[in-house]
C-alpha positions as CSV (number, residue, x, y, z in Angstrom):
1,M,-88.3,-163.0,61.7
2,N,-88.1,-159.9,63.9
3,K,-88.6,-162.0,67.0
4,K,-85.7,-164.1,65.9
5,I,-83.5,-161.1,65.3
6,I,-84.4,-159.6,68.7
7,S,-83.8,-163.0,70.4
8,L,-80.3,-163.2,68.6
9,T,-79.5,-159.7,69.7
10,V,-80.4,-160.3,73.3
11,S,-78.6,-163.6,73.4
12,L,-75.4,-162.3,72.1
13,V,-75.5,-159.1,74.2
14,L,-76.0,-161.3,77.3
15,F,-73.2,-163.5,76.2
16,S,-70.9,-160.5,75.8
17,G,-71.5,-159.9,79.5
18,V,-71.0,-156.3,78.8
19,L,-73.0,-154.1,81.1
20,V,-70.2,-151.6,81.3
21,L,-72.6,-148.8,81.6
22,S,-73.8,-149.9,85.0
23,G,-70.9,-148.1,86.5
24,V,-70.7,-145.3,83.9
25,A,-74.4,-144.5,83.9
26,A,-74.6,-144.4,87.6
27,D,-74.6,-140.9,89.0
28,K,-71.1,-140.2,90.5
29,K,-72.8,-139.2,93.7
30,S,-74.1,-142.7,94.3
31,D,-71.5,-144.5,96.4
32,K,-73.9,-147.5,96.6
33,V,-73.6,-148.3,92.9
34,E,-69.9,-147.8,92.9
35,T,-69.4,-150.3,95.8
36,Q,-71.7,-152.9,94.1
37,A,-70.1,-152.6,90.7
38,P,-67.1,-155.0,91.5
39,D,-69.4,-157.7,92.8
40,L,-71.6,-157.4,89.7
41,A,-68.6,-157.4,87.4
42,A,-67.3,-160.5,89.1
43,Q,-70.7,-162.2,88.7
44,R,-70.9,-161.3,85.0
45,E,-67.3,-162.5,84.4
46,Q,-68.1,-165.8,86.1
47,M,-71.2,-166.3,84.1
48,R,-69.2,-165.4,80.9
49,Q,-66.5,-168.0,81.7
50,E,-69.1,-170.6,82.4
51,I,-70.8,-169.9,79.0
52,M,-67.5,-170.1,77.2
53,A,-66.8,-173.5,78.8
54,Q,-70.3,-174.7,77.9
55,I,-70.0,-173.8,74.3
56,G,-66.5,-175.2,74.0
57,L,-64.4,-172.3,72.9
58,T,-60.8,-173.0,72.0
59,D,-58.0,-171.1,73.8
60,E,-57.5,-169.0,70.7
61,Q,-61.2,-168.2,70.5
62,K,-61.2,-167.2,74.2
63,Q,-58.2,-164.9,73.6
64,Q,-59.9,-163.3,70.6
65,L,-63.2,-162.9,72.5
66,N,-61.5,-161.4,75.5
67,K,-59.7,-158.9,73.3
68,M,-63.0,-158.1,71.5
69,Q,-64.8,-157.7,74.8
70,E,-62.1,-155.4,76.2
71,D,-62.2,-153.3,73.1
72,Y,-66.0,-153.2,73.2
73,A,-65.9,-152.2,76.9
74,N,-63.6,-149.4,76.3
75,K,-65.7,-148.1,73.4
76,T,-68.9,-148.4,75.3
77,K,-67.5,-146.7,78.4
78,E,-66.5,-143.7,76.3
79,V,-69.8,-143.5,74.5
80,G,-71.6,-144.2,77.8
81,Q,-69.9,-141.3,79.5
82,K,-71.1,-139.0,76.6
83,L,-74.6,-140.2,77.1
84,V,-74.5,-139.5,80.8
85,E,-73.3,-136.0,80.1
86,A,-75.9,-135.5,77.4
87,N,-78.6,-136.6,79.8
88,K,-77.3,-134.2,82.5
89,A,-77.5,-131.4,79.9
90,L,-81.1,-132.4,79.2
91,R,-81.9,-132.3,82.9
92,T,-80.3,-128.9,83.3
93,E,-82.3,-127.6,80.3
94,L,-85.6,-129.0,81.7
95,D,-84.9,-127.7,85.2
96,Q,-84.8,-124.1,83.9
97,Q,-87.9,-122.0,84.5
98,N,-88.2,-121.1,80.8
99,S,-86.8,-124.1,78.9
100,D,-86.0,-123.2,75.3
101,K,-87.5,-125.6,72.9
102,K,-84.7,-125.1,70.4
103,N,-82.1,-125.9,73.0
104,L,-84.2,-128.9,74.2
105,N,-84.4,-130.3,70.6
106,K,-80.7,-129.9,70.1
107,V,-79.9,-131.7,73.3
108,V,-82.4,-134.5,72.5
109,S,-80.9,-134.8,69.0
110,N,-77.5,-135.3,70.6
111,I,-78.9,-138.0,72.9
112,K,-80.4,-139.8,70.0
113,K,-77.2,-139.7,68.1
114,I,-75.2,-141.0,71.0
115,Q,-77.8,-143.8,71.6
116,G,-77.4,-144.7,67.9
117,D,-73.7,-144.8,68.3
118,M,-74.1,-147.2,71.2
119,L,-76.5,-149.4,69.2
120,D,-73.9,-149.4,66.4
121,L,-71.3,-150.7,68.8
122,R,-73.6,-153.4,70.1
123,I,-74.4,-154.6,66.6
124,E,-70.8,-154.6,65.6
125,N,-69.8,-156.5,68.7
126,I,-72.6,-159.1,68.1
127,L,-71.5,-159.6,64.5
128,D,-67.9,-159.9,65.5
129,T,-68.8,-162.5,68.2
130,K,-71.0,-164.4,65.9
131,A,-68.2,-164.6,63.3
132,L,-65.8,-165.9,66.0
133,L,-68.1,-168.9,66.8
134,T,-68.7,-172.0,64.8
135,A,-72.2,-173.0,63.8
136,E,-72.3,-175.6,66.5
137,Q,-71.0,-173.2,69.2
138,Y,-73.6,-170.6,68.1
139,T,-76.4,-173.1,68.4
140,K,-75.3,-174.0,71.9
141,L,-75.0,-170.4,72.8
142,Q,-78.6,-169.8,71.7
143,Q,-79.9,-172.8,73.6
144,I,-78.1,-171.5,76.8
145,E,-79.4,-168.0,76.4
146,D,-83.0,-169.2,75.7
147,E,-82.8,-171.2,78.9
148,R,-81.4,-168.1,80.8
149,R,-84.0,-165.8,79.3
150,K,-86.9,-168.2,80.4
151,Q,-85.4,-168.3,83.9
152,F,-85.2,-164.6,84.0
153,Q,-88.7,-164.2,82.9
154,A,-89.9,-166.7,85.4
155,N,-88.1,-164.8,88.2
156,I,-89.8,-161.6,87.1
157,K,-93.1,-163.1,87.0
158,S,-92.5,-164.6,90.4
159,N,-91.4,-161.4,91.9
160,M,-94.5,-159.5,90.6
161,Q,-96.9,-161.8,92.4
162,Q,-97.5,-160.5,95.9
163,P,-98.3,-162.7,98.9
164,D,-102.0,-162.6,99.9
165,G,-101.1,-160.7,103.1
166,L,-99.8,-157.7,101.0
167,T,-102.9,-157.6,98.6
168,G,-105.4,-157.6,101.4
169,K,-107.3,-160.6,99.8
C-alpha cells in the first residue's frame, strides 16, 4: 500500500512538471543554473504537453490544469524562497565559531515547518490534479509515469556502471 502511495505521489508530481524550485533553490551567485533554467523549463513544458496529449485531456481540462499549475508554481516559488533563506540562516549559524544549540534548534524547526508547508502544497496539487482526471486518464497517466520511472532508473543504473578502463580491471 505504501509503495502504491509513493508511486502515485511520484507519478503525479512528475506529471505536474513542477520543479519550480530548481531556479529558486539555486544560489543566486550561480549564473550557470540561471542560464540553464529556461532550457530545463522548456523541456519540462514539452514533456507536460506530450503527457496531456497522450492521456487525452479536453481543452477545458487543459485550461484548468494550466491554471492549477500556475497557482502551484507561484505558491511553491514563495515557499521555496523561504526555504532557501532558512537554509542560509542555518549555514550562517553553523559557520559561527560557537554555534548556539538553541538558535540551531529554532532554525531547524523553521526549516522543518517550511518543508512541511511544501509537502502540503504538493499533496494538495496532486489531489487537485487527480480530481481533474477521469479514471481512464488517470490509469493512462500511471502507465506513462511507470514507464518513465523505469527508463529513469535504467539510465541511473547505466550511468553508475563504469567502463573497465576506469575501474582498473
